[in-house]
C-alpha positions as CSV (number, residue, x, y, z in Angstrom):
1,M,8.1,2.0,3.6
2,W,11.2,1.6,5.7
3,Y,11.5,1.2,9.4
4,F,13.9,1.9,12.3
5,Y,13.1,-0.6,15.0
6,V,14.1,-1.7,18.5
7,L,13.8,-5.3,19.8
8,Q,14.0,-6.4,23.4
9,S,15.1,-9.7,24.7
10,K,12.5,-11.6,26.7
11,R,15.2,-13.4,28.6
12,N,17.3,-10.3,29.4
13,I,14.9,-7.4,29.6
14,N,17.8,-4.9,29.8
15,W,19.1,-5.9,26.3
16,F,17.9,-4.0,23.2
17,Y,18.8,-4.4,19.6
18,K,18.4,-1.5,17.1
19,G,18.0,-2.0,13.4
20,S,16.3,-1.0,10.1
21,T,14.3,-2.9,7.5
22,N,11.7,-2.6,4.8
23,D,9.7,-5.5,6.2
24,L,9.2,-5.6,10.0
25,E,7.4,-9.0,10.2
26,R,10.0,-10.8,8.1
27,R,12.9,-9.2,10.0
28,L,11.4,-10.1,13.4
29,N,11.0,-13.7,12.2
30,Q,14.6,-13.8,11.0
31,H,15.8,-12.6,14.4
32,N,13.6,-15.1,16.3
33,N,14.6,-18.0,14.1
34,G,18.2,-17.4,15.0
35,D,19.2,-16.3,11.5
36,V,20.8,-13.0,12.8
37,Q,24.2,-13.6,14.4
38,S,24.1,-10.5,16.7
39,T,20.8,-11.5,18.3
40,K,20.6,-15.2,18.4
41,H,22.0,-15.5,21.9
42,Y,19.2,-13.2,23.3
43,L,16.2,-15.1,22.0
44,P,13.3,-14.8,22.1
45,L,12.9,-11.2,21.1
46,K,9.9,-8.9,20.9
47,L,9.4,-5.7,18.9
48,V,9.0,-2.8,21.4
49,Y,9.4,0.3,19.2
50,Y,9.5,1.4,15.5
51,E,9.5,4.5,13.4
52,A,8.3,4.5,9.8
53,Y,10.2,6.3,7.0
54,I,9.3,6.8,3.3
55,A,12.9,6.3,2.1
56,E,15.6,3.8,3.1
57,T,18.1,6.6,3.8
58,G,15.9,8.0,6.6
59,A,15.6,4.7,8.4
60,R,19.4,4.0,8.0
61,M,20.4,7.4,9.2
62,R,18.2,7.0,12.3
63,E,19.6,3.6,13.0
64,S,23.2,5.0,12.7
65,S,22.6,8.0,14.9
66,V,21.0,5.8,17.7
67,K,23.8,3.2,17.6
68,K,26.6,5.8,17.5
69,S,25.4,8.3,20.1
70,G,24.6,7.6,23.7
71,S,22.9,11.0,23.9
72,V,20.4,9.7,21.4
73,S,20.2,6.0,22.4
74,I,20.0,6.4,26.2
75,P,16.9,8.7,26.3
76,L,15.2,6.5,23.6
77,I,15.7,3.3,25.6
78,K,14.6,5.0,28.8
79,R,11.4,6.1,27.1
80,I,10.8,2.6,25.7
81,K,11.4,1.0,29.2
82,K,9.0,3.5,30.8
83,S,6.3,2.8,28.2
84,L,6.7,-1.0,28.9
85,E,6.0,-0.6,32.7
């Protein structure tokens, strides 16, 4: 199983990271251990959203579309923020 996921910084609640992996627990630990350059300045992080995919290509395509397009990313982040209230 592959996953598209969104992390939120606990220090800066308006900062979100989007990624994909085949092991959510391992990847979250890597992020929170400071092993990921792009997230280590926003620690600690929490998993706030994920989608499961059977194939890696599905998860990678979703990650790419969310990162490249504000018309995809903005509504998703708004929905996540609303669910966290």
